[in-house]
N, C-alpha and C positions, 0 to 999 in steps of 0.2 A: 556493515554489520553481518559479516559472513561467519562469525565465530560459531554460530549454531548450525552451520552447514547449509544455510540458505539466505537469500536476500530478495527483497522486493522493491519495486519502484513503480511510480505512476508518471507517465510522460505523454506529451502530445505526439501523435504520429499520424501518418497517412497510411491507411490500410487498403482495402479493396475499392474504395471510392476516392474521389478527389478531395473529399472533405477531411479536415483535420478532426481528430477525436483523441481523447485521453484513453490510454490502455494500461493495463496492469501487466507487468513482466515479473515473473517469479523464477528465480534461479535456484533450483533444488539440487544441491551438491552435498558432498561430505558423507561420511559413513552414517551419521545420525539420520539421514534422509533416504537411505537405501530402500526401505520398504515403501516410503512415500512415492519414490520414483516408479517403483513397480506398479503400485496401485494407480497412479496417474496414467501410466502407459496402458494398463490392461483392463481397468475397471470400466464397466458400461456407463455408470452414472457417478458423478462426483458432485456433491453440493458445496457451494461456496457462497459466502456473503461478505458484504462490506458495510461497516458502520463508520460514521464520521462525527467528529466533535471539534470544537474550538478550544485550544489550550491558551489561557491568558497568562502568559509568563510576564514578569515585571519588565522585561526588555523587548519582547516582541510577541506577536500573535502567531501561533503555530497551529495548523490544521492537522489533525490526526486522522488517518484512514486506517481502521483496524480491519484486517482481512482474516478470514478463517476458512480453511479448506478441509472438509471432512475426509481425510485419508485414513489414518489409523484411528480407530474409535477412541481409544484411551489417550491419544496424543495427536490431535489434529494439527496440521500446519497452521501456524498463527503468525501474523506479521503486523507490524505497525509502521506505516509510512508517515514520516513527518514532513509536512510541506510548509515552507516559509514564503507565503505569497507576496509579502512586502519586500522580500529580499532577493528572491530568485525568479526571474521572468518566467521560466518554464513551469514553476510551481503555480504562479498566478494563472498562466494559460491553461494548465491542466484542470484547475478548479473551474475556470470560466467555461471550458468545454463540457465538463461534467454537468454543468447547470443547464445544458441544452441538447446534448447529443442523444440520439435515440437508443443507444446500447452501450454496454460496458464489456469490453473484450479482455479476456484473461489469457496470458501465454505462459506456459510452464516449460522451462528448459532444463536440460541436464548439464553436467560439468563441461561438455563440449559445445554447449549452446544449441543442441538439437532440440527441436520442439517435441516435448513428450505429449502434450495435450493442449487444446485450446477450448475455451468456454466463452459463451456470449450470453449476457442477460440484458433484457430490455430495461431501460431506466424510465421510471414513471414521472409524471408531473410533480408529484410530491417529493421525489428524490431530487429532481431538478431544482425545486424551490429550496430544499435543504442546502444543497451545494451553493446556490446563489446567496442565501442568507449567510452562510459561513464566510464566503468570500467578502461580502459587504461588511460584515462585522470585523473581520480581520483587517481589511483595508482602512476602515474608519479608525479603529483602535491604534493601528500602526502609525497613521497620520498624526494622531495626537501625541504618541510617544516621540515621533520625529520632531515635532514642534517644541517639545519639552527637552530635546537633546538627550533622550534616554533610550532611543532605539538601538538595539544591538542583537540582531538575529543569530549571529554566530554564538554569542554567549548563551542565549536562550536554548538553542539546539544542543550545545555542549552540555548544559546542565540537565536537560531532559534525557539525553542519551546516557548520561552517567548513571541513571537509575535502572537501566536495562540489564538483564542477564540473558546469555544465550540459551537456546534450547539444548537440553542434554539428550533428549530422546529417551524412549523407554526401552526396557530390556526386550530385545526382539528375538532372542534365541529360544524358541519354544521347545526345542528338543530336551531341555533340562527340566521342563515342568511336567 
């Protein structure tokens, strides 16, 4: 989903400790994201948040992670990561780790995959419980769909993605105003 100049993913990794944890990787490229890259690289403080929800498609359960990073005031970076925990092992593992790890790490990279900025936020017991609940509900629902012969995560993901439109960016040439 790089048509809007950026892409995001959540995957299990090993960072500075020997423990596995899920981390967010945001690739900020394209002309639409030029100002975002500058702000990410040079700003003292950047606020970012993640929300999650379970999407109950007729063919599979999809967990949605909505990320928002306050770069440009009128046009923040916004991403939705779709995880199919019943279909892709790393998606299951990412959610399982989010239900217990102490922090959430964010990595922002440019077109050459150089790190522009990193962020870390602690995860609370309430957030752990939310991720655990999402994972259990998705797993249970997907098991029922499999028993009925109706499970098809690829179809569910394709239908959901078909409703997305890429970020166009805002007019950033302030010299004309």
